[in-house]
All heavy atoms as TSV, in Angstrom:
chain	resi	resn	atom	element	x	y	z
A	1	MET	N	N	-113.833	-61.695	61.992
A	1	MET	CA	C	-114.442	-62.348	60.822
A	1	MET	C	C	-114.792	-63.787	61.190
A	1	MET	O	O	-114.010	-64.473	61.840
A	1	MET	CB	C	-113.468	-62.266	59.638
A	1	MET	CG	C	-114.084	-62.858	58.358
A	1	MET	SD	S	-112.935	-62.849	57.007
A	1	MET	CE	C	-112.692	-61.152	56.728
A	2	ASN	N	N	-115.910	-64.213	60.736
A	2	ASN	CA	C	-116.348	-65.541	61.028
A	2	ASN	C	C	-115.449	-66.588	60.293
A	2	ASN	O	O	-115.068	-66.367	59.168
A	2	ASN	CB	C	-117.794	-65.686	60.506
A	2	ASN	CG	C	-118.436	-66.959	60.983
A	2	ASN	OD1	O	-117.814	-67.776	61.664
A	2	ASN	ND2	N	-119.710	-67.138	60.644
A	3	ILE	N	N	-115.138	-67.689	60.982
A	3	ILE	CA	C	-114.248	-68.699	60.399
A	3	ILE	C	C	-114.831	-69.342	59.150
A	3	ILE	O	O	-114.150	-69.626	58.187
A	3	ILE	CB	C	-113.875	-69.739	61.464
A	3	ILE	CG1	C	-112.769	-70.687	60.930
A	3	ILE	CG2	C	-115.066	-70.567	61.901
A	3	ILE	CD1	C	-111.421	-70.029	60.792
A	4	ALA	N	N	-116.171	-69.525	59.110
A	4	ALA	CA	C	-116.775	-70.096	57.939
A	4	ALA	C	C	-116.667	-69.153	56.747
A	4	ALA	O	O	-116.450	-69.587	55.626
A	4	ALA	CB	C	-118.261	-70.370	58.249
A	5	LEU	N	N	-116.775	-67.846	56.986
A	5	LEU	CA	C	-116.635	-66.892	55.898
A	5	LEU	C	C	-115.226	-66.899	55.413
A	5	LEU	O	O	-114.994	-66.820	54.160
A	5	LEU	CB	C	-117.035	-65.481	56.442
A	5	LEU	CG	C	-117.042	-64.380	55.425
A	5	LEU	CD1	C	-118.060	-64.672	54.325
A	5	LEU	CD2	C	-117.407	-63.077	56.088
A	6	LEU	N	N	-114.240	-67.042	56.272
A	6	LEU	CA	C	-112.846	-67.126	55.864
A	6	LEU	C	C	-112.600	-68.332	54.992
A	6	LEU	O	O	-111.892	-68.267	53.966
A	6	LEU	CB	C	-111.920	-67.133	57.101
A	6	LEU	CG	C	-110.451	-67.088	56.859
A	6	LEU	CD1	C	-110.060	-65.795	56.144
A	6	LEU	CD2	C	-109.708	-67.210	58.153
A	7	ILE	N	N	-113.186	-69.487	55.358
A	7	ILE	CA	C	-113.050	-70.710	54.603
A	7	ILE	C	C	-113.676	-70.518	53.220
A	7	ILE	O	O	-113.103	-70.943	52.205
A	7	ILE	CB	C	-113.702	-71.911	55.327
A	7	ILE	CG1	C	-112.881	-72.230	56.577
A	7	ILE	CG2	C	-113.804	-73.128	54.412
A	7	ILE	CD1	C	-113.530	-73.223	57.501
A	8	ILE	N	N	-114.810	-69.855	53.110
A	8	ILE	CA	C	-115.463	-69.620	51.846
A	8	ILE	C	C	-114.579	-68.804	50.932
A	8	ILE	O	O	-114.440	-69.052	49.745
A	8	ILE	CB	C	-116.852	-68.969	52.010
A	8	ILE	CG1	C	-117.802	-69.993	52.682
A	8	ILE	CG2	C	-117.381	-68.462	50.725
A	8	ILE	CD1	C	-119.153	-69.391	53.057
A	9	ILE	N	N	-113.933	-67.766	51.527
A	9	ILE	CA	C	-113.068	-66.868	50.706
A	9	ILE	C	C	-111.881	-67.651	50.214
A	9	ILE	O	O	-111.495	-67.524	49.036
A	9	ILE	CB	C	-112.655	-65.673	51.552
A	9	ILE	CG1	C	-113.844	-64.780	51.840
A	9	ILE	CG2	C	-111.562	-64.893	50.856
A	9	ILE	CD1	C	-113.596	-63.674	52.835
A	10	VAL	N	N	-111.291	-68.519	51.068
A	10	VAL	CA	C	-110.115	-69.323	50.644
A	10	VAL	C	C	-110.523	-70.290	49.516
A	10	VAL	O	O	-109.793	-70.387	48.526
A	10	VAL	CB	C	-109.554	-70.068	51.837
A	10	VAL	CG1	C	-108.485	-71.077	51.372
A	10	VAL	CG2	C	-108.934	-69.075	52.861
A	11	VAL	N	N	-111.661	-70.903	49.672
A	11	VAL	CA	C	-112.134	-71.803	48.577
A	11	VAL	C	C	-112.367	-71.085	47.297
A	11	VAL	O	O	-112.003	-71.573	46.218
A	11	VAL	CB	C	-113.440	-72.538	49.033
A	11	VAL	CG1	C	-114.090	-73.280	47.877
A	11	VAL	CG2	C	-113.129	-73.481	50.166
A	12	ALA	N	N	-112.920	-69.853	47.357
A	12	ALA	CA	C	-113.130	-69.071	46.147
A	12	ALA	C	C	-111.800	-68.741	45.472
A	12	ALA	O	O	-111.671	-68.811	44.260
A	12	ALA	CB	C	-113.901	-67.779	46.511
A	13	ILE	N	N	-110.767	-68.377	46.246
A	13	ILE	CA	C	-109.466	-68.061	45.663
A	13	ILE	C	C	-108.857	-69.265	45.020
A	13	ILE	O	O	-108.322	-69.252	43.905
A	13	ILE	CB	C	-108.556	-67.478	46.757
A	13	ILE	CG1	C	-109.043	-66.105	47.194
A	13	ILE	CG2	C	-107.112	-67.375	46.242
A	13	ILE	CD1	C	-108.344	-65.552	48.421
A	14	VAL	N	N	-108.948	-70.451	45.707
A	14	VAL	CA	C	-108.402	-71.703	45.131
A	14	VAL	C	C	-109.111	-72.049	43.847
A	14	VAL	O	O	-108.453	-72.411	42.856
A	14	VAL	CB	C	-108.458	-72.850	46.173
A	14	VAL	CG1	C	-108.124	-74.186	45.533
A	14	VAL	CG2	C	-107.548	-72.556	47.357
A	15	LEU	N	N	-110.422	-71.948	43.851
A	15	LEU	CA	C	-111.152	-72.260	42.625
A	15	LEU	C	C	-110.801	-71.282	41.473
A	15	LEU	O	O	-110.714	-71.705	40.316
A	15	LEU	CB	C	-112.684	-72.219	42.892
A	15	LEU	CG	C	-113.231	-73.379	43.701
A	15	LEU	CD1	C	-114.716	-73.162	44.009
A	15	LEU	CD2	C	-113.036	-74.711	42.957
A	16	ALA	N	N	-110.574	-70.037	41.833
A	16	ALA	CA	C	-110.187	-69.071	40.789
A	16	ALA	C	C	-108.838	-69.414	40.189
A	16	ALA	O	O	-108.625	-69.328	38.998
A	16	ALA	CB	C	-110.176	-67.664	41.403
A	17	ILE	N	N	-107.884	-69.830	41.011
A	17	ILE	CA	C	-106.560	-70.191	40.553
A	17	ILE	C	C	-106.644	-71.440	39.672
A	17	ILE	O	O	-106.099	-71.480	38.565
A	17	ILE	CB	C	-105.595	-70.432	41.706
A	17	ILE	CG1	C	-105.316	-69.121	42.420
A	17	ILE	CG2	C	-104.306	-71.077	41.255
A	17	ILE	CD1	C	-104.570	-69.230	43.723
A	18	VAL	N	N	-107.381	-72.453	40.127
A	18	VAL	CA	C	-107.492	-73.712	39.352
A	18	VAL	C	C	-108.225	-73.413	38.006
A	18	VAL	O	O	-107.767	-73.900	36.954
A	18	VAL	CB	C	-108.270	-74.773	40.156
A	18	VAL	CG1	C	-108.576	-75.979	39.300
A	18	VAL	CG2	C	-107.406	-75.190	41.364
A	19	GLY	N	N	-109.248	-72.597	38.090
A	19	GLY	CA	C	-109.989	-72.259	36.822
A	19	GLY	C	C	-109.176	-71.472	35.896
A	19	GLY	O	O	-109.315	-71.633	34.645
A	20	GLY	N	N	-108.268	-70.659	36.372
A	20	GLY	CA	C	-107.415	-69.861	35.507
A	20	GLY	C	C	-106.309	-70.693	34.859
A	20	GLY	O	O	-105.849	-70.361	33.750
A	21	MET	N	N	-105.824	-71.723	35.527
A	21	MET	CA	C	-104.735	-72.541	34.999
A	21	MET	C	C	-105.199	-73.535	33.911
A	21	MET	O	O	-104.389	-73.917	33.088
A	21	MET	CB	C	-104.043	-73.279	36.157
A	21	MET	CG	C	-103.273	-72.339	37.024
A	21	MET	SD	S	-102.393	-72.953	38.482
A	21	MET	CE	C	-102.497	-74.639	38.460
A	22	ASN	N	N	-106.436	-73.900	33.949
A	22	ASN	CA	C	-106.891	-74.921	32.976
A	22	ASN	C	C	-108.161	-74.388	32.309
A	22	ASN	O	O	-109.206	-74.277	32.930
A	22	ASN	CB	C	-107.154	-76.219	33.719
A	22	ASN	CG	C	-107.413	-77.341	32.704
A	22	ASN	OD1	O	-107.535	-77.129	31.564
A	22	ASN	ND2	N	-107.443	-78.581	33.233
A	23	ALA	N	N	-108.070	-74.121	31.009
A	23	ALA	CA	C	-109.211	-73.599	30.281
A	23	ALA	C	C	-110.379	-74.548	30.229
A	23	ALA	O	O	-111.523	-74.150	30.133
A	23	ALA	CB	C	-108.786	-73.182	28.867
A	24	ALA	N	N	-110.082	-75.890	30.308
A	24	ALA	CA	C	-111.172	-76.865	30.297
A	24	ALA	C	C	-112.009	-76.811	31.572
A	24	ALA	O	O	-113.158	-77.218	31.555
A	24	ALA	CB	C	-110.582	-78.282	30.170
A	25	LEU	N	N	-111.457	-76.242	32.645
A	25	LEU	CA	C	-112.198	-76.079	33.890
A	25	LEU	C	C	-112.679	-74.667	34.031
A	25	LEU	O	O	-112.714	-74.122	35.128
A	25	LEU	CB	C	-111.305	-76.475	35.089
A	25	LEU	CG	C	-110.843	-77.942	35.069
A	25	LEU	CD1	C	-109.907	-78.204	36.214
A	25	LEU	CD2	C	-112.016	-78.891	35.134
A	26	ASN	N	N	-113.047	-74.046	32.965
A	26	ASN	CA	C	-113.483	-72.652	32.942
A	26	ASN	C	C	-114.711	-72.416	33.851
A	26	ASN	O	O	-114.835	-71.361	34.434
A	26	ASN	CB	C	-113.800	-72.216	31.540
A	26	ASN	CG	C	-113.967	-70.676	31.451
A	26	ASN	OD1	O	-113.434	-69.977	32.254
A	26	ASN	ND2	N	-114.691	-70.233	30.452
A	27	TRP	N	N	-115.531	-73.437	33.984
A	27	TRP	CA	C	-116.743	-73.283	34.852
A	27	TRP	C	C	-116.316	-73.084	36.312
A	27	TRP	O	O	-117.074	-72.454	37.092
A	27	TRP	CB	C	-117.665	-74.492	34.685
A	27	TRP	CG	C	-117.047	-75.783	35.140
A	27	TRP	CD1	C	-116.275	-76.620	34.388
A	27	TRP	CD2	C	-117.186	-76.390	36.401
A	27	TRP	NE1	N	-115.924	-77.696	35.134
A	27	TRP	CE2	C	-116.442	-77.588	36.381
A	27	TRP	CE3	C	-117.862	-76.040	37.584
A	27	TRP	CZ2	C	-116.352	-78.435	37.473
A	27	TRP	CZ3	C	-117.755	-76.899	38.660
A	27	TRP	CH2	C	-117.040	-78.056	38.628
A	28	LEU	N	N	-115.144	-73.600	36.713
A	28	LEU	CA	C	-114.727	-73.375	38.073
A	28	LEU	C	C	-114.446	-71.936	38.339
A	28	LEU	O	O	-114.640	-71.425	39.467
A	28	LEU	CB	C	-113.421	-74.173	38.339
A	28	LEU	CG	C	-113.584	-75.668	38.648
A	28	LEU	CD1	C	-112.198	-76.314	38.875
A	28	LEU	CD2	C	-114.437	-75.863	39.876
A	29	LEU	N	N	-114.035	-71.182	37.320
A	29	LEU	CA	C	-113.802	-69.751	37.443
A	29	LEU	C	C	-115.096	-69.033	37.792
A	29	LEU	O	O	-115.168	-68.164	38.663
A	29	LEU	CB	C	-113.160	-69.200	36.180
A	29	LEU	CG	C	-112.793	-67.675	36.230
A	29	LEU	CD1	C	-111.827	-67.419	37.387
A	29	LEU	CD2	C	-112.236	-67.236	34.922
A	30	TRP	N	N	-116.193	-69.436	37.083
A	30	TRP	CA	C	-117.485	-68.866	37.382
A	30	TRP	C	C	-117.984	-69.199	38.769
A	30	TRP	O	O	-118.568	-68.382	39.465
A	30	TRP	CB	C	-118.488	-69.271	36.294
A	30	TRP	CG	C	-118.225	-68.646	35.004
A	30	TRP	CD1	C	-117.719	-69.221	33.889
A	30	TRP	CD2	C	-118.437	-67.269	34.676
A	30	TRP	NE1	N	-117.569	-68.311	32.887
A	30	TRP	CE2	C	-118.024	-67.083	33.315
A	30	TRP	CE3	C	-118.940	-66.158	35.355
A	30	TRP	CZ2	C	-118.078	-65.852	32.688
A	30	TRP	CZ3	C	-118.988	-64.952	34.724
A	30	TRP	CH2	C	-118.565	-64.769	33.414
A	31	VAL	N	N	-117.778	-70.453	39.188
A	31	VAL	CA	C	-118.171	-70.863	40.523
A	31	VAL	C	C	-117.373	-70.062	41.554
A	31	VAL	O	O	-117.947	-69.577	42.557
A	31	VAL	CB	C	-117.879	-72.380	40.731
A	31	VAL	CG1	C	-118.064	-72.786	42.203
A	31	VAL	CG2	C	-118.822	-73.202	39.843
A	32	ALA	N	N	-116.095	-69.836	41.318
A	32	ALA	CA	C	-115.276	-69.082	42.242
A	32	ALA	C	C	-115.767	-67.623	42.319
A	32	ALA	O	O	-115.845	-67.041	43.399
A	32	ALA	CB	C	-113.804	-69.090	41.794
A	33	LEU	N	N	-116.143	-67.067	41.196
A	33	LEU	CA	C	-116.646	-65.675	41.181
A	33	LEU	C	C	-117.969	-65.583	41.949
A	33	LEU	O	O	-118.159	-64.646	42.750
A	33	LEU	CB	C	-116.851	-65.176	39.729
A	33	LEU	CG	C	-115.568	-64.939	38.963
A	33	LEU	CD1	C	-115.883	-64.586	37.518
A	33	LEU	CD2	C	-114.796	-63.799	39.613
A	34	ILE	N	N	-118.869	-66.539	41.762
A	34	ILE	CA	C	-120.122	-66.531	42.468
A	34	ILE	C	C	-119.926	-66.685	43.964
A	34	ILE	O	O	-120.505	-65.928	44.747
A	34	ILE	CB	C	-121.070	-67.639	41.894
A	34	ILE	CG1	C	-121.446	-67.307	40.462
A	34	ILE	CG2	C	-122.276	-67.802	42.755
A	34	ILE	CD1	C	-122.161	-68.425	39.734
A	35	VAL	N	N	-119.085	-67.657	44.351
A	35	VAL	CA	C	-118.842	-67.860	45.764
A	35	VAL	C	C	-118.148	-66.641	46.351
A	35	VAL	O	O	-118.445	-66.230	47.489
A	35	VAL	CB	C	-117.977	-69.119	45.989
A	35	VAL	CG1	C	-117.505	-69.245	47.398
A	35	VAL	CG2	C	-118.785	-70.362	45.578
A	36	GLY	N	N	-117.244	-66.032	45.645
A	36	GLY	CA	C	-116.555	-64.820	46.122
A	36	GLY	C	C	-117.500	-63.670	46.309
A	36	GLY	O	O	-117.399	-62.944	47.291
A	37	VAL	N	N	-118.438	-63.520	45.394
A	37	VAL	CA	C	-119.455	-62.424	45.546
A	37	VAL	C	C	-120.326	-62.684	46.750
A	37	VAL	O	O	-120.597	-61.745	47.511
A	37	VAL	CB	C	-120.267	-62.256	44.223
A	37	VAL	CG1	C	-121.464	-61.376	44.458
A	37	VAL	CG2	C	-119.366	-61.737	43.126
A	38	ILE	N	N	-120.746	-63.938	46.927
A	38	ILE	CA	C	-121.567	-64.268	48.120
A	38	ILE	C	C	-120.802	-63.989	49.403
A	38	ILE	O	O	-121.360	-63.413	50.339
A	38	ILE	CB	C	-122.049	-65.709	48.035
A	38	ILE	CG1	C	-123.021	-65.894	46.877
A	38	ILE	CG2	C	-122.664	-66.169	49.334
A	38	ILE	CD1	C	-123.386	-67.333	46.546
A	39	ALA	N	N	-119.547	-64.362	49.427
A	39	ALA	CA	C	-118.709	-64.120	50.616
A	39	ALA	C	C	-118.556	-62.635	50.879
A	39	ALA	O	O	-118.587	-62.178	52.026
A	39	ALA	CB	C	-117.362	-64.782	50.472
A	40	LEU	N	N	-118.364	-61.845	49.797
A	40	LEU	CA	C	-118.229	-60.391	49.931
A	40	LEU	C	C	-119.513	-59.785	50.467
A	40	LEU	O	O	-119.462	-58.948	51.378
A	40	LEU	CB	C	-117.866	-59.776	48.614
A	40	LEU	CG	C	-117.681	-58.272	48.576
A	40	LEU	CD1	C	-116.548	-57.863	49.509
A	40	LEU	CD2	C	-117.437	-57.756	47.176
A	41	ILE	N	N	-120.643	-60.217	49.978
A	41	ILE	CA	C	-121.951	-59.696	50.474
A	41	ILE	C	C	-122.157	-60.051	51.922
A	41	ILE	O	O	-122.556	-59.223	52.714
A	41	ILE	CB	C	-123.092	-60.242	49.552
A	41	ILE	CG1	C	-123.005	-59.618	48.162
A	41	ILE	CG2	C	-124.433	-59.933	50.238
A	41	ILE	CD1	C	-123.956	-60.227	47.170
A	42	ALA	N	N	-121.820	-61.289	52.292
A	42	ALA	CA	C	-121.941	-61.710	53.660
A	42	ALA	C	C	-121.035	-60.909	54.578
A	42	ALA	O	O	-121.456	-60.458	55.681
A	42	ALA	CB	C	-121.623	-63.207	53.830
A	43	PHE	N	N	-119.813	-60.642	54.134
A	43	PHE	CA	C	-118.869	-59.848	54.924
A	43	PHE	C	C	-119.396	-58.403	55.078
A	43	PHE	O	O	-119.359	-57.861	56.192
A	43	PHE	CB	C	-117.502	-59.842	54.236
A	43	PHE	CG	C	-116.528	-58.944	54.942
A	43	PHE	CD1	C	-116.023	-59.230	56.152
A	43	PHE	CD2	C	-116.142	-57.778	54.326
A	43	PHE	CE1	C	-115.107	-58.412	56.794
A	43	PHE	CE2	C	-115.272	-56.910	54.927
A	43	PHE	CZ	C	-114.735	-57.218	56.174
A	44	LEU	N	N	-119.877	-57.815	53.999
A	44	LEU	CA	C	-120.406	-56.449	54.079
A	44	LEU	C	C	-121.626	-56.373	55.006
A	44	LEU	O	O	-121.757	-55.405	55.734
A	44	LEU	CB	C	-120.738	-55.937	52.678
A	44	LEU	CG	C	-119.525	-55.679	51.794
A	44	LEU	CD1	C	-119.982	-55.239	50.397
A	44	LEU	CD2	C	-118.602	-54.626	52.352
A	45	LEU	N	N	-122.500	-57.372	54.956
A	45	LEU	CA	C	-123.671	-57.378	55.869
A	45	LEU	C	C	-123.211	-57.457	57.291
A	45	LEU	O	O	-123.795	-56.765	58.152
A	45	LEU	CB	C	-124.570	-58.557	55.511
A	45	LEU	CG	C	-125.414	-58.384	54.266
A	45	LEU	CD1	C	-126.211	-59.679	53.971
A	45	LEU	CD2	C	-126.375	-57.204	54.419
A	46	ARG	N	N	-122.181	-58.242	57.589
A	46	ARG	CA	C	-121.680	-58.318	58.978
A	46	ARG	C	C	-121.076	-56.966	59.401
A	46	ARG	O	O	-121.261	-56.584	60.556
A	46	ARG	CB	C	-120.638	-59.456	59.100
A	46	ARG	CG	C	-121.242	-60.821	59.000
A	46	ARG	CD	C	-120.229	-61.902	59.155
A	46	ARG	NE	N	-119.585	-61.866	60.497
A	46	ARG	CZ	C	-120.069	-62.480	61.537
A	46	ARG	NH1	N	-121.215	-63.142	61.482
A	46	ARG	NH2	N	-119.452	-62.404	62.710
A	47	VAL	N	N	-120.394	-56.327	58.534
A	47	VAL	CA	C	-119.774	-55.042	58.884
A	47	VAL	C	C	-120.894	-53.989	59.114
A	47	VAL	O	O	-120.847	-53.249	60.069
A	47	VAL	CB	C	-118.855	-54.549	57.733
A	47	VAL	CG1	C	-118.417	-53.111	57.939
A	47	VAL	CG2	C	-117.615	-55.465	57.705
A	48	VAL	N	N	-121.875	-53.968	58.244
A	48	VAL	CA	C	-122.973	-52.987	58.352
A	48	VAL	C	C	-123.793	-53.204	59.660
A	48	VAL	O	O	-124.191	-52.300	60.321
A	48	VAL	CB	C	-123.880	-53.048	57.120
A	48	VAL	CG1	C	-125.134	-52.219	57.316
A	48	VAL	CG2	C	-123.106	-52.491	55.908
A	49	ARG	N	N	-123.997	-54.498	59.970
A	49	ARG	CA	C	-124.813	-54.797	61.163
A	49	ARG	C	C	-124.028	-54.794	62.428
A	49	ARG	O	O	-124.528	-55.128	63.499
A	49	ARG	CB	C	-125.439	-56.171	60.959
A	49	ARG	CG	C	-126.445	-56.202	59.842
A	49	ARG	CD	C	-127.103	-57.559	59.748
A	49	ARG	NE	N	-128.090	-57.544	58.623
A	49	ARG	CZ	C	-128.857	-58.609	58.347
A	49	ARG	NH1	N	-128.724	-59.688	59.050
A	49	ARG	NH2	N	-129.709	-58.489	57.340
A	50	GLY	N	N	-122.752	-54.389	62.409
A	50	GLY	CA	C	-121.971	-54.237	63.622
A	50	GLY	C	C	-121.082	-55.419	63.901
A	50	GLY	O	O	-120.472	-55.475	64.963
A	51	GLY	N	N	-121.017	-56.408	63.048
A	51	GLY	CA	C	-120.103	-57.573	63.235
A	51	GLY	C	C	-120.570	-58.579	64.248
A	51	GLY	O	O	-119.821	-59.409	64.659
A	52	LYS	N	N	-121.861	-58.510	64.651
A	52	LYS	CA	C	-122.382	-59.502	65.610
A	52	LYS	C	C	-123.261	-60.478	64.859
A	52	LYS	O	O	-123.944	-60.155	63.937
A	52	LYS	CB	C	-123.165	-58.815	66.695
A	52	LYS	CG	C	-122.319	-57.879	67.539
A	52	LYS	CD	C	-123.129	-57.237	68.631
A	52	LYS	CE	C	-122.247	-56.383	69.513
A	52	LYS	NZ	N	-122.982	-55.678	70.532
A	53	ALA	N	N	-123.195	-61.716	65.300
A	53	ALA	CA	C	-123.973	-62.765	64.629
A	53	ALA	C	C	-125.443	-62.642	64.835
A	53	ALA	O	O	-125.905	-62.186	65.890
A	53	ALA	CB	C	-123.525	-64.140	65.131
């Protein structure tokens, strides 16, 4: 797995946790979901294409 993709996934998880703990930062939860979906799509594209850059 690409190191940049791993960093994006970690950031998405952290944003999801922060957004869940504070209702005033609810928009962070949406940002985390969007970033997570983008990371998932990128990961699936790498798997489908054989894992080569």
